[in-house]
N, C-alpha and C positions, 0 to 999 in steps of 0.2 A: 170510817175508821173509828171515829169517836163513839158512835153508837155501839159498835162491836166491842170496844174496850169497856164501855159501861156494863154491857151484858156479861163480859168475862169476869169483871171485878178483879180482886187480888191486889197485890202491892204494886209499887212503882216499877220494880224490876220486871215483874210479869207483864205489866202494861207495855214497857219498852220492848220486851221480847216479842209480844204480840204485834206491836206496831211494825217492827222490822220484818216480821214474816209477811204481814199484809202488804207492805211496800214492795217486797220482792215478788210476791204473786202478781201485784198490779203491773210492775215493770215487765214481768215475763209475758203477761197477757197482751200488753201493748206491743211488745216486740213481735210476738207471733202473729197478731192480727193486723197491725198497722204499719209495720216497717219491713214488709216483704221486699227483698231486693228487686229493683226494677231493671229490666233489660230491654233496650229498644229493638234488639234483634237477636233472638235466641239461636243457639247453634242449629244448623240444618240437620235435623234428625228425622227418622221415620216415626219414632214414638215420643210422646211428651216427656220433658225432663222431670225427674222426681222433685226437683227443687221448686217447681211451679205449683205443686199441690199445697195449698195453704189451709191450715186449720184455724178457725176463728173461735174465740171464746164466746160461749153463748150468753154470758153476762154483759158483753159489750156490744154496742150497736154496730152493725156491719154495713159498710157503704156499698152501694151497687157497683161502683167502679173499682172495688178493691182488687178484683182479679178479672182480667179480660183475656180470655184464651180464644184465639181464632185458629181454626184448623181447616184449611181448604185443600182438598186433594191430598197430596203426599207431603205438603210443606206446612207444618204447624208453626205459627208465630205466637210466642208466649209473651204477653205484656201484663205487667202488674203495676198498679198505681198505689202509692203510699196512702194509708188511712191514718192520719194523725187526728188529734183532738181539734185542731184548727179546721181540718177538712170536714169532720163531722159537724162542727158548729156551723160552717158555711152551708152545709147541705140542709140544715134545719132552720136557716134564717129566713129573712123576708124574701118576697118575690123578686126584688131587684137583685139580691145576691144570687138567687137561683138563675136569673137571666144571665148574669155575668159568667157563671160556671158553664152554662150551655154554650155561650160564645167561645169560651176557652176550649171546650170539647170539640166544637166544630172546627176551630183553628187547628187543633192537634190532628183531627181526622183528615183535614185537607193536607197537612204536611206529610201524613203517612200514605197519601194516595199513590198507588203504584203506577208505573208508566205503561203506555201502550207498547206492544212489541214492534220491533223493526228488524229487517233483514241485516245480519251482521252483529246483532246483539249476542253477548256472551250469557249463557244460561246454565243452570244446574238442573239435572233431571235424575230419575231414579231407575236403577237397573237391578232386577231381582236375581240376576245371574252373576252377581259380582263376587261370588265365592265367600260371602260373609253371611252370618246368620240373619242380620237385619238388612241385607242388601248392600248396594254400592251406590254412592253419590258420584255422578259424573259431571263434567263440565264440557260444554260444546258451544258452537256458534250456529245461529239460525241462518240457514241457506235458502229456505223457501217457505212461504206461508200461502196456503190455498184453502179455499172454503170447502167444507165437506158437502158432497152432493146431497141435495134434498134439504139441507139445513136452512136455506134461505126461506123456504115456505113452511118451516115448522113453527107451530104455535106454542108448543110446550117448552122448547129449548131457547126461545128467542129473548126471554125476559132477562136472564142473568148472563147471557153470552156464552154459555157452555155448550159443548158438542156442536160447535159451528166451524171451528178452524183447525186445520191439520198443519203441523209444523215439521219440516225436515231439518234435522240437527246433524251437523258434522262434529263428531267428538274430537276433543283436544287431548293431547297426551300430557299426563301428569309427570313433570320432570323434577318434582320435589320443591320444597320450601314455598309452596303456594304458587308455583309457576306452571302454566299450562301452555304448551306449544302445539302448533299444527303438525299433523303427521306428514310424512313424505307423500308425494302425489300418488304413488302406487298403493300405499296402505290407506290413503284417505277414502278411496272408493268403498272399502269394506267397513268404514267407521261412520256410516250414515244410518240414521234411524228416524222413524216417524213417531211423533207423540201428539196427543191432543194439546191444544194451547193451554188448557187449564191444568195440565200435569207438569208444567215446567215453571221455573221461577227465575226472575232476572238476577244477575250478579253484577256487582260494581267492580268490573275488571278494567285494568289499565295496562296498555302495552308498554313494555320495557324494551327499548331498542338494544341495549347492551346484552340482554339475555335472549333477544329474539323470541319473546314469549309474553303471555298475559299474566299479570299479577292479580291473584284472586284472594280476597280475605278469607281466612280459614280459622276454624276453631282451634284454640291452643291445645285442648285435650284430645279431641277426636281426629283433628286434621281434616275435617270435612269442610267443604266450602260453605260460607255463610251467605244466604240469599239476601238481596236487597229488599224483597217483599215476598210474601208467601206465594204469590202468583202475579201474573200480569193483570192489568185492568181489562176486563172483558166486556163489560156493559158499555155500549156505544161504540165499540171498535168496528170500523168499516173495512178493514183490510189494509194491506201495505199501500203506502202513498206512491203515486206515480213518479217516476224519475223524470226531472225536467230535461227536455231535449232542446239543444241549441240548433235551430233550423239552418243557420249559416254554416255551422260545422258539418251538418249532414249533407247540405248541398255541395260543399267543398269536397267532401269525401266521395260523393257520387261522381263528381267531375273527374277526380283523380282515378276512380275505379274505371270510368269509361276510357280514359287515356291509357290506363294499364292494360286493358283488354286489347286495344288497338296495337299497343307496343308488343305484347306477347305474340299476337298473330303475325305482325310484320316481321319480328325477329325470327319466328319459326320458319316463315316462308323464305327469308333471306338465307338462313342457315341451311335449309334444304337445297336452295339454288346453288350455294357455294359447294355443298357436298356433291351435288350432281356434276358440277364442273370438274371437281377433283376426280370423281369416278370416271368421267369421260376420258380424262388424260391417262388414268391408270389402267382401266379395264375395258374401255371402248364405249361406243354409243349405246348399245343394247342394255348393258348394265346401268349406264347413266340414266336411261329412260325409266328403268325399273326403280332405281333409287329415288328419282324425282317423284315418281308416282307414290312411293311410300311416304316421302316427305309431305306431299299434298294430303295424304290420308292422316298424317299426324296433325297438320293444320286443321283438318276437319274435326279431329278428336278434340282439339282445344275449343273450336267454335261451338260444338254441341255441349261441351262442358260449361261454357259461358251462358248458354241458354238455361241450364239447370241453376246456375248461380243467380241469374237475373230474376227468375221466377220463384226463388226460394222465399217462403213465408208469405207469398201473395195468393190471390184467389186462383191463379193459374198455375200454382205450384205442382199439382199432380200432373197436369198436361205437360208442363216443362220437363218434369222428371221422366215421363214416358218418352218424350221426343229425344231427350239427351241420352237415353239408353242406347240409341242407335250408334253411338260412338264405339260401343263394344263390338259391333258387327263390322266396322270398317276394315280391320285386318283381314277378315274372311272375304269381304268384297274385293279387297286388293288382290288377294291370291287367286280368286276366281277370275278377275279381269286378266291377270297374267296368263292363266291357263287358257282362256279363250283366245288371247292373242297368239299364243304358241300354236294352238290348233288352226287358227286362221292363216298363219304363215306357211303351214304345210312343211314341205321339205326344207324351206329356208329358216325354219324355226331352230332354236338351239337343241331341240330334241332329235334333230336329224331326220333322215328319210324313213327310219323305222317307226317313228312316231311313238306315242305313249303306250307302254305295255299294260298299265293299269291306271286307276284313278289317282293314285298317289305319285305317279311319275309324270304328270302334266306340267310340273314346275321343277326346274333344275335346282340343285343345291345353291349354286351361285345366285340365281334369281331370288331364291328364298332369303338368302343372307342379305342381299342388297335391299330387298323390300323391307325386311324387318329393321335393318339399320337405318334406312331412310325414314321409316315410321317413328323411330325413337329419336330422330334428330331434334324434335321440338324440345326435348329435355335439355339440350346443350345450352341454349340461351337462358333457360331458367336457372341452371346452375351457375353460369357465368354472372348473371345479374345478381345472384345472392352473394357470391364470393368476391365480386369486384370491390364493394365498399370495404370489406375486411382487409383485402390485400392493399388497397389504397391507403387506409389508415396505418397499416403495419409498415408500409414503406416509409411514411413520414416519421413514425416513431423510432424506426431503426437508425435513422440518420441523426448524428449527434449535434447538439448545440445549434449554431447558426445555420448549418446546412438543413437541419430539420425544419427550422423556422422558415427558411427560404422556400423549401418544398411546399410547406403549408400555405405560404403567401401566394405561391404560384397557382396552387389549386383554388384558392379563394379568388384570385384574379380571373381565372378561367370561369368560375361560377358566376362572377360579376358580369363577364362578357355575355355569357349565356342568358343572364337575366335582362339583358338589353341596355347595359350601360354604354356610354359613348366611348368612342375609340380613344379620346383624349385621356379618359380615366384609366385606360388599360394599356398604355403605351409600354409599360415595363411590368414585369411580374410583381413588382412591389406596389405599383400604382402611385398616383400623385396625391390622392385625398385620403390615404389611410390615417386613422387617428391613433397616435401613440398612446399606449396604455401601460403604465408601470404596474406589473402584477407581482405582489409580494405574497408568497405562499409558504406554508410550512405545516408540519404536524401540530397537534395541540400541545401547549406547554412550551413553545419555543420563543414566545414574546414577539410575534409578528405584529400584533395590534399596537404594542408600545412603540415599536420602530416606526410604523406608519403614522401614528398620531404625532410623534415627535418630528418626523419629516415634514408633515403638513404645517405644524406650528412654527417650525424654524425657517422654512423655505416657502415663500408665498407663491412660487411658481407651480406648486403641487396642490391639487384640490381633491376632495373626496367625490365619489359619484353621487348623482342626484337620486334621492329615494322618493317613493310615492307613499304619502301618509294616509293611512286608512281613516283617520279622524278628520283631517283637513280636506281631503278629496275622496270621499267615500264612493261616489259614482264611478270615477276613473279606476279606483282600486278594485272595486267589484268586477268591472269590465275586464281588467287585465287578469284578475284571478280566475274568472270563468274561462278565459282564453288560454290559461296556463302560460302566460308570458313572463311571469316572474322568474328570474334566475335564482333568487334566494329571498327568504323572509327572515327577519330578525327573530330573536328568541321570544319576544312578546307578541309577534304576529302583527304589529302595527305598521312597520316600515317594510317596503318591498323594493328590491333592486331589479331593474329591467335593462335590456340591451341599450335602449335609448338613453337611459340614465347614465350609462357608462360612456357612450359615444358623444353625448351632448354636454356633459358636465364641464369639460374644458372650454368649449366654445362659449357657453353661458358665462363662465367666470371671466373669460377674455372680454366679452361684451360689457360686463359690469365694470371691469377695471378701466376700460377705455372710456365708458360713460362717466365714471368718477373722475378720471383725469381731465376729461373735457369740461366737466363742471368746475373743477378747481381752476382751470386755465381760462375760464370765461371772463372776458373783459380785458385780458392781458395780451399784449402783442408778443407772439413767440414765432420763432423761425419755423418754417414748414419742414417737418421731418419726413424723411423717406419712409415709404410704407413698409419696407423690409425691416428697417430699424424699429419701427413702431411694433411690428409683429413680434420681433425678438424681445422688445421691452415688456410687452403685455402677454407673451406666450404662456399658456397654461397647459399642464398635463395632468390627467386624472390618474390617481394612484388607488389601487384596489387591494384591500386586505382580504385575502381569499383563503378558504380551505381547499382541499383537493377536489371536492365535488364541484365547487364553483369554478375552479381553474379548468376542469374538463369542459364545462359549458362555455367559458370565455375563449377557449382554444378554437371553438367553431364559430366565434362571433365574426360575421363578415364586416369588412370595412375597418378593422382594427389592426394595429401593429403592436404585438405584445412584446414587452421587454420583461422577461421572466427572471425573478430573483427568488431563489430557494433559501429559506432560513431553517437551520437545523442545529443540533448539538452533536458533540463528538463522542457521546457514550449514552447507553440506555439508562444508566444509573442517574444521570442528570435529568432525563425525561421523567423518571419516576419521582425524583425529588421535587421537581416543579409541579407535578400533578398533586403530590401530597400537600404542597404549600397552597395550591389553589383550593383544595378541599378544606384545609384549615381556615383559610380566609373567607370561605363561603362563595368564592367565584365559581367553583365547580360544585354544583348541588348534587348531593347523594339522594337518589329517589328512596321513597319509603320501601322498606323491606330489603334494601341493599346495604352493603358495607363499603367502607372506603377501600378495602383491599380488592373487592370484586370490581369496583369502578376502575381502579388503577390497572388491574389485569386486562379489562376490556379495552381501556384506552391504549395500553401498550400494544395490544394486538392491532388496533387501528393505526397506531403510529408506524408499526412495521410495514403495513400495507401502503401507507402514504409515502414512506421513504422509498419503497420499491417503485411506486409510480413516478416519484420525482427523479429517480435515477434513469429509468428506461423511457420516459416520455419524450425527452429531448427538447422540451419547451422552456427549460430554465437555463439561461446563459450564464448566470452568476450564482454562486453559492456562498452563504455567510454562516459561519458557526458562531452563534450568539452567546459566547461566554462572557464578553465584556460589552455592555450596551454602547459605550462611547466609541470603542473600536468598530463595532458593528455599524454604527451610524456613519462613520467615515466611509466604510465599504459600500453602504447603501447609497450615499451621495455620489460616489464614483459611478456606480451602476446606473443611477438615475440620470446622469449626464448624457447617456446614450439615447435618451428620449428626445433630445434636441439635435 
């Protein structure tokens, strides 16, 4: 600037004017070349954004990392690094400084390393038939990954990992506001497409349960999904990882499958035998024989069907399929056998002395009806077996209050006897060793947690259930999680509730109380107490703060006697007010992309469903309207006394 001012000459005013112009030009050059806006993830577009084209002043040094544009396939990722005077100075300094910059570049590249693909990932892909000039960006889920035939032996395509993997994608429906939901099952079949792995990009999608859809980050201007990376990591990818198989579960399923086969064949045979006896009484011996022959053909049909199922997916699958196809011929064989019998009987046959007039008159209409009904008899035990659990649960749910609980306990006692328990444990429908469980349940926002915590704090007879800690007992936690034995996990995923944690909590608390009392009384002479009095003194009952989902699971918990308490409010306005208070206090977290009103609407819908279950289930003997917590505590204590 000083040299330029000397060459220009002139007065002080002219020098100041020239200085101002040069400063403005310098600032403009710095802004254009060095301070290009940096974006970690440009909007997902087919063409590069105009804002990423940067013009550098030829009088200023240009850093090699000023503009980094990566375009792979259909997903360009525009990155720009700021070029300031400090950055230029560091680039031209000593070797140690350059080494430091290289380490920073390697760290940044490692952080931007895209992931490997997995089945179930949400991805964005491109469709040229989207009705738009530049195509349409779609979102879907990976349902299948398979290697392209011949790509394993290819030498040209194996370096960068391209042209090796084919991906089947199930498209998701755009429901607005960045939410993508799965199509109904009928439409889902027509929403599948195949893409090369290098032509899709991963998306950072999160499932929102209240909307039953995936939330995908989208560009505010275009509304298009923003990819997590321009494409998946291809180099070094060896295909989808194998799903771990629990051999114990597989062996248990095989044993249950073998028992199911024997049960189906036995039930079909017994149903056919019963039908034959009824036919004998109603129509006579000849029709009964034909009916029973048809029933045996139906049992054969099931037997050949099991052969196909046994060999499915094995080396002998083709042979098993061919052998099992014989089941389709059994009805024809049945009718041919009846026709031969009629011909062999001669004048004594149902055809009479005239005999058959043509090939279609060798079997009478009655015989044909008996044979076909007998053949289809195997379906009767199948239908009964499927509907029996439904009617059994419905019968218990239709009975109100204590009657429904008694019916449920009777069913549990019957199941206990079938499981091999002693006769002493099943002398009555209620049993002797059923563990009382105080179940406090209600919709969200009714204050069940506050009532349960206050009851436990004020009355030492009530204890919470025992939880499994992921941190303190990781091996046991993982084992229970793999076996799906947890009834519920807390919000953090650290603590899990099991059936044993509910059933053994009271007994453990009793043992600890007795041990503490014995320790205090050590060395003192006390009169011997009766065991019944001691049990009453140290008796404990577990109290469970449950939502409706957990209550449904506890209802089927064997060995327990539930005392159900339903907590509610007398109007929906109070539910909404409590939900808004929870949102304001932070107790109810609003997910990203959601609003408080949408959360309240979703929760109100859930509350209505919960109230409907609480009314018709019949498992809650007491109802508390929690308008006043002190009055509600009095009612809860009265209900809790029935545990003893």
